[in-house]
N, C-alpha and C positions, 0 to 999 in steps of 0.2 A: 504493500500500500504506500510505502514511503516515496517511491519514485513515479507513481502513476498519477496522472492528472485527468480529470474529467473535463471535457470541452463543453462549455455551457453557452446556450443561447437564451436571452431574456426577452420574453414578449411583454411589452409594457416597460421596457428598460430605459425610458427617457430620463435624463437627469432632471427633467422638470416634474417627473413623478416623485412626489415627496417621499413615498414609502420606499420604492425601489432604490432611490438615490441615497437614502440614509441607512438602508439595511442590506438588501441583497448585494448591491454592487460593491460597497466597501467590504462586506463579509467575504465575497468571492475573491476580490483582489488580495485580501490578506491571507487567504487560504493557500496552503501548499498542495492541496488536493484538487484544486479547481483552476481552470483557465477560461475566462470569458472570451469567447470567440465570435459572438454575433449578438446584435441588438435588433429588435424589430419593434417599430411603432407604426402608427397609421400615417405618419408624415415623414417623408424621406429627409427633409431638412433636420428635424429633431433627431432622427435615427443617426444621421451622419454626425451631428453635433455631439451626441452621446458617445458614439463610436470613437470619435477623434479624442475625446477627453479620456477615454479608457485606454486607448492605444490603437494600433493598426488592426482593427477588427472589422468583420463584415457588418454592413448596415442594410436593413430591409424595411420597406414600407408595406410589405405583404408577408405576413408570418408564414404562410404556406410555402413560400420560396425558401425561407430559412429552414423549415422542416426537411426540405430536400437536400440540405447541405451535408456533405460528408465530414464537414468540420465541426459538427455539433453532435454530442452524445446525449445531452440532457437539456431539457427545456424547463424554464421557470415561467409560470403563468402569473403575471403580476398586473392584471387588468381588472376592471370592475366585473362583479359576479355574473351579470347577464351574458358575458362573452365566454365564460369558463367552459360551458358544455361543448360548444363547437370546437374550441381550441384543444381541449383535452381529448375529444374523440379523434381529431385529426392527428394529434401527437401520438396517440396509441397506434393508429394505423401507420404512422411513419416509423414506428418501432424505436422511439426515443424514450429515455427515462424522463419522468415528470415530477416536478415539485410545483404543486398548485396551491395558491393562497386559499385560505378558508373564506367562504364556503366553497365546497367542491362544485356546486351548481345551484340553481334556483329550485329548491324543493325536491322531494323524493322521486318524482317521476323522471326528472332529468338525471338524477343520480343513478337510478336504476338502469337508464339507457347507457350510462358510462360503464357501470359494472358488467352489463351484458357484453359490451364491446371488449372489455378486458379479456373475457373468455380465458383462453389458454396462453395469453401473452406472458412472456418472460421478463418484460420490462419491470424496473423498480418504480414505485410511485410513492410519493409522500404528500401529506396534506399539511398546510401551514398552521398547525396548532402548536405553538412554541412555548406556551406557559410552562410545560413540564420540563423544559430545559433548564429552568431556574434552580439554583442550588437550594433555595428555600423550599420549593415545592418537593424536591427530592428528599430533603431532610424530614419534612412532615410525613411523607410516605414511609421513610425508614422508621420513624417513631411509631407510626401506626402498625407497621409490619412487625415491629419488635415489642409490641404490647406496652408501650411507654406509659399510657394512661388507662390501661385495663380495657375491659369491654366498652365498645363505643355505644353510648346511649342515644346520641342525636348529633345532627349536623345542621348548622344554621349559617346561611350565606346571604350577605347583603351586597348587591352590586348596583351602583348608581353612576350616572354620567350627567354632566351639566348640559350635554348636547341631547338631541332627539326630543326636545321639548317644544317651546314656542319661539325659538329663534334658530337661525342657521346662516352660514355664509353661502355665497352663490356656488362655490366649488363643491361644497358638501351637500347641496340641496337634494341630490339624488337619493340620499339616505332616508328621506321622509316618504318615499314612494315604495310600497311593499314589493312591487314587481322587480325592483332592483336588488333585492335580497340582502340588504345591509341594515336590517331592522335591529331594534334593541334586543330582541330574543335571539336572532341569528348571530350577531356579532358579539355584543357584550355577554349575552347569555351563553352562546356557543363556546367561547373561550373559557368562561368561568365554569361551565358544566364539564368541560374537558379536564379541568383541574380536579374536580370531584371524582370523575370516573378513573383518572390516572391513579389517584390515591386509594380509592376504595373498591372500584369495580363498577359494574353496570347497574343502572336503574332497573328495577323490576316492576315498578308501577308509578304512575304519576296522576295527579289531579291538579288542575290549575284554574286560575281566574285572571282576567286581564281588564284593563280600564284605560280609557283615553281621556285625558284632561284637555288636550289641545288638538283641534282639528285643522288648524292652520298655523303657520309660522312666519315670522318676519325675516326677510332676507336682509341682513345687516349691511351688505354692500350698497344697496340702492333703496333701502327702506320700503320695499314692496312686500307683498305677502304671497305665500304659496300654500296650496292645500297639503295637508298631512294625513295620510291614511294608515299610519302605523301606530300601534299602541305605545303608551309611555309608562305603563305599570303592568307587571306580571307578578302574581303570587303563585308559587309552585310548591306543592306538597308531594312527597313521594317516599319510596323506600328503595334502599340499595341492598342487593343480595337478600331481599325478602325480610331483613330483620333490622336495618338501620334507618330510622326515620330521618328525613331531611326536609327542611323548609328553606326556600330561596325566594328573595324579593329583588326583582329587577326594576329600576326606576330610570326614566329619562327626564331631562329638565329638572334635575335635583342636585343637591350637594354631592359632588363626586366622591366615591369611595369603593374600595374592595375590601371586604372583611369575611373571612371564613373562620367560624368558631366550631371546634370539635369538642364535644362534651363526653368525657369518659368517666368510668367509675372512680378513677383515682386522679383526675385532673382535667385541665382544659388546655388545648392547643389553639393559638390564634395565628392565622396567616393573613397578613394585611399589607396595604400600601400606605406609607406615611404621606406621600404626595401622589394623589391618584386622579385619573380622569375616567376611571371605571373600566380599564382595560388591563387585566392581570398579565396578558401576554407581553406587555411592554417591559415587565420586570419591576425593579424598585421595591421588592417585597421584603417583609420582615417576619420573623417567627418569634412568638413569645409562648412561655409555658408556665402554668400554675399547677403544682402537684400537691397531693395530700393523700394520706392513708385511707381516710374515710370522710364522708361529709359530716359525720358526727363531730369531727375535730374543728369544724369551721364555726367561728362565732359570727362573723360578718365578712362580706367580700370587700377587698381593698385592692386598689391598683398596684400596691407594692407586693401583692401576692405573685405577680407575673415577673418572670425573668426573660429578658431579651436574649435569645439564643443565636440569632443570625440576622444581619441586615445587609441588604444588597446596595452597594455603592458603585456598582459597575455601570458602564455606559448603556443607557436605555434609549430606544428599544433594540439597539444594535446587537447586544450580547446574546440574547436568546435566539435571534435569527441566525447569527453566526454559528452557534452551537447546533442548531437544527440542521444547518448545511453540513457540518462536520459529521453528524450522526448519519445523515443520508448518504454522504460520501462513503462511509464505512459499509452501509448496506449495499451500495453499488459495487464497490471494489472487493469486498470480502463476502458478498452474498449473504449478509445478515438481514435481520428484519426488526431493527430496534426503533425505527422512526414511525410515528403514526402514519398509516397509509390510507388508501382509498376504502379499504374494507372497514376500517375504524370510522372514517368519515361517513360512510353509509349508515353505520349504527347511530352516530351523533345526529345525522339528519332525521333518522326515524324517531329518535327521542324528541327532537324539536317539533316534528310534525305531531307527535302524540300530545305534547304540551299544548300546541295550537288547537288541536281537535278537542281536547278536554276543556280548554278555556272557552271554546264556542258552545259546547254541549253540556258542560258541568259533570261529565262522566269521569269516573276513575278508569284509567286505561292501563292494562297490563302490557309489559314490553318484553319481547323475547330476546 
């Protein structure tokens, strides 16, 4: 693995793409296992501009032409979700390895079409759910696996973002339209639910409610308004592995935070962001622990009961994406399967669909 390099083409790799230019591109340039060999955008001028800044690499304004290049082994899909399905399908047919940003597609029907196309393909595939790459998330998982606080009694998660409420900037206005697949539940919820399933395992049942406070939002750039058809509140109840109750509250247009509190028989673990915009995948996480032999020994709760075990002071959101690429490089070069892939993405999409259906019908839904 030491001397091998994966030739990477980035779809949506413009330096004007805020996400790709601050995560994927610097992560791959830094990596000893990757070489960026091609950039594709919808505009040749921006593609050449990005290619020239990275080095003497190929530039395309048609990603399908890039898929035909013998100078590309792996594709990164870093465009808006409505374009994921078509690009992923064509990448599978071109027999290129794929790293696709979350979500994999818009809804379970599109995801199922991708999984069907995968068939017997031998390509490696990864989904951009990078929260689990954080040392703090791994520490919490190790603590749970090693019975640090005894039997788990309950899980409580609060995720809120100041966005997705009653204001938006023009560039981000697409997130307020459900058909674009960047909703509160899909993005903030999807990345947060991934933390839960990584640590504990799969949900076995869910029941949910949703609510919309704002049906339109002000576009701050020009002081106009736009219709908003996504919910800004979700209350999710469920069970993990049939025996661990969980409650999750997702909020848009609220004070931003990410807090995961795990109550055990002999203590509490808190995973949280001190500076949050409601996206755990960005990093900046901390872990605190309060332990006791029995609740009988507690007179009253105090903040001083908690000891900070770990704080993330690394570069965000770059670090987790960089680690995800290193994990996927290992999968490609050593034929391992350590990075969350499309099969896992399909499960998470089914979970999100179950939450949406339950919120609409009020029914408790079992999940296989």
